[in-house]
C-alpha positions in Angstrom: 4.1 -21.4 -1.0 4.9 -23.2 -4.1 5.0 -21.2 -7.2 5.6 -22.5 -10.9 8.5 -21.8 -12.5 6.6 -19.0 -14.4 5.4 -17.6 -12.0 8.6 -17.4 -10.2 10.5 -15.7 -13.1 7.7 -13.2 -13.4 8.0 -12.4 -9.9 11.6 -12.1 -10.0 12.1 -9.8 -13.5 8.8 -7.3 -12.2 11.1 -7.4 -8.4 14.4 -6.8 -10.5 13.4 -3.9 -12.8 11.2 -2.5 -9.8 14.6 -2.5 -7.4 16.7 -0.5 -10.3 13.4 2.0 -10.5 13.7 2.6 -6.9 17.5 2.5 -7.1 17.1 5.3 -9.9 14.9 7.3 -7.3 17.7 7.3 -4.8 19.9 8.7 -6.8 18.2 11.3 -8.8 14.9 12.0 -8.0 14.6 11.5 -3.8 17.8 13.5 -3.2 16.4 16.6 -4.3 13.0 15.7 -2.3 15.1 16.3 1.1 12.5 16.1 4.4 15.5 17.2 7.9 18.5 17.0 5.3 17.6 13.0 5.0 17.1 10.9 1.9 15.1 7.8 2.0 16.2 4.3 1.5 13.4 2.0 -0.1 15.1 -1.7 -0.8 15.0 -2.6 2.8 11.5 -2.3 2.6 11.7 -4.3 -0.9 13.3 -7.1 0.9 11.1 -6.9 3.9 8.3 -7.2 1.7 9.9 -10.3 -0.2 11.1 -12.1 3.0 7.9 -11.5 4.3 5.3 -12.3 1.5 7.6 -15.2 0.2 9.3 -17.1 2.5 13.3 -16.9 3.2 15.0 -18.3 0.0 12.8 -15.3 -1.6 14.0 -13.1 0.7 17.7 -14.0 0.5 17.6 -13.7 -3.2 15.9 -10.2 -3.1 18.6 -9.4 -0.2 21.9 -10.0 -2.4 20.1 -8.0 -5.5 19.1 -5.3 -3.4 22.2 -5.4 -1.5 24.5 -5.1 -4.8 22.5 -2.3 -6.4 22.6 -0.2 -3.1 26.6 -1.1 -3.3 26.7 0.0 -6.6 25.0 3.4 -5.7 26.7 4.0 -2.4 29.8 3.5 -3.3 31.2 4.0 0.1 31.3 0.3 1.2 32.0 -2.7 -0.1 30.0 -5.5 -0.1 28.2 -4.1 3.4 24.6 -3.9 2.3 25.1 -7.0 0.0 25.8 -9.6 3.1 23.7 -7.4 5.4 20.1 -7.4 3.2 21.4 -11.5 2.4 21.3 -11.9 5.8 18.3 -10.1 6.8 16.1 -10.8 4.1 17.0 -14.7 4.8 16.1 -13.9 8.4 13.6 -11.9 8.6 11.6 -14.5 6.1 12.5 -17.4 9.0 11.5 -15.6 11.5 8.4 -13.6 10.5 6.2 -16.5 10.0 6.4 -17.6 13.5 5.9 -14.1 14.7 3.2 -12.3 12.5 1.0 -13.1 9.7 2.0 -11.9 6.1 0.2 -7.8 6.5 2.0 -5.1 5.9 2.0 -3.7 9.4 4.9 -7.2 9.1 6.9 -5.3 6.1 6.6 -2.0 7.4 8.2 -3.4 11.1 10.7 -5.1 9.1 11.8 -2.8 7.3 12.4 -0.4 9.3 14.5 -3.0 11.2 16.3 -3.6 8.7 16.8 -0.1 7.6 18.0 1.4 11.3 20.7 -1.9 11.8 21.9 -1.3 8.7 22.5 2.5 8.2 24.1 2.6 12.0 26.4 -1.0 11.6 27.3 1.6 8.1 27.5 4.9 10.2 29.6 3.1 13.4 32.0 1.8 10.8 32.8 4.5 8.6 31.9 7.4 10.6 32.1 7.2 14.1 35.4 4.4 14.0 37.0 7.1 12.0 36.1 10.3 14.0 34.0 12.0 11.5 31.0 12.2 13.5 29.5 11.4 16.8 26.2 9.4 18.2 24.4 12.1 18.1 24.0 12.0 14.6 22.1 8.8 14.9 19.4 11.4 16.0 19.7 14.5 13.6 20.1 11.7 10.7 19.5 8.5 11.1 15.9 8.7 12.7 14.3 11.2 10.4 15.7 9.1 7.2 13.9 6.1 8.8 10.7 8.1 9.4 10.9 9.1 6.1 11.6 5.8 4.5 8.8 4.4 6.2 6.5 7.0 4.8 7.5 6.1 1.5 7.2 2.0 2.3 3.9 1.5 0.6 5.5 2.6 -2.2 8.7 0.1 -2.3 6.0 -2.8 -1.3 3.1 -2.3 -3.5 4.9 -4.7 -6.3 5.4 -7.6 -4.0 1.7 -6.9 -2.5 0.2 -6.7 -5.7 1.8 -10.0 -7.1 1.1 -12.0 -3.9 -2.6 -11.1 -4.9 -2.8 -11.7 -8.4 -0.5 -15.1 -8.1 -2.5 -16.1 -5.1 -5.1 -15.4 -3.0 -4.2 -15.9 0.7 -4.0 -14.3 4.6 -2.7 -11.6 3.5 -4.0 -8.8 5.8 -3.3 -4.8 4.9 -2.7 -3.5 8.6 
């Protein structure tokens, strides 16, 4: 879908502000609202929403911005989230139109995949390999975090869905 430069600038600015707000909420509010001792991560759902709705290039750039924010907040990994979100944004934006319609269900599915694979990769590199945790932590920490994040995913995807409706009327279906 073709957008004018003004539309791209507005969408990019709104999404970046939204990602900063989500990142701030992930570090200040959401740690106090733990469910099963897990904190949700909503940035993968933002990347999935942009990639599914706007394609691979938008997903790639959104992935870079979300990755910088996640790496800056996390502090444990150097460029892990940046590289992973960049690749996943481009990959989801390329593969998703071939497999699924542009819908919230596709955003939810891809967001869950991005969340689980990125967190499993981080867990494997930083905890499992150094003997700090065994694989049972995947079930007790990653899966509740995934479910908690999936429950809050409409909040993360809302700006992309709203802007999609505002700028262009197309085949977006909720559900």
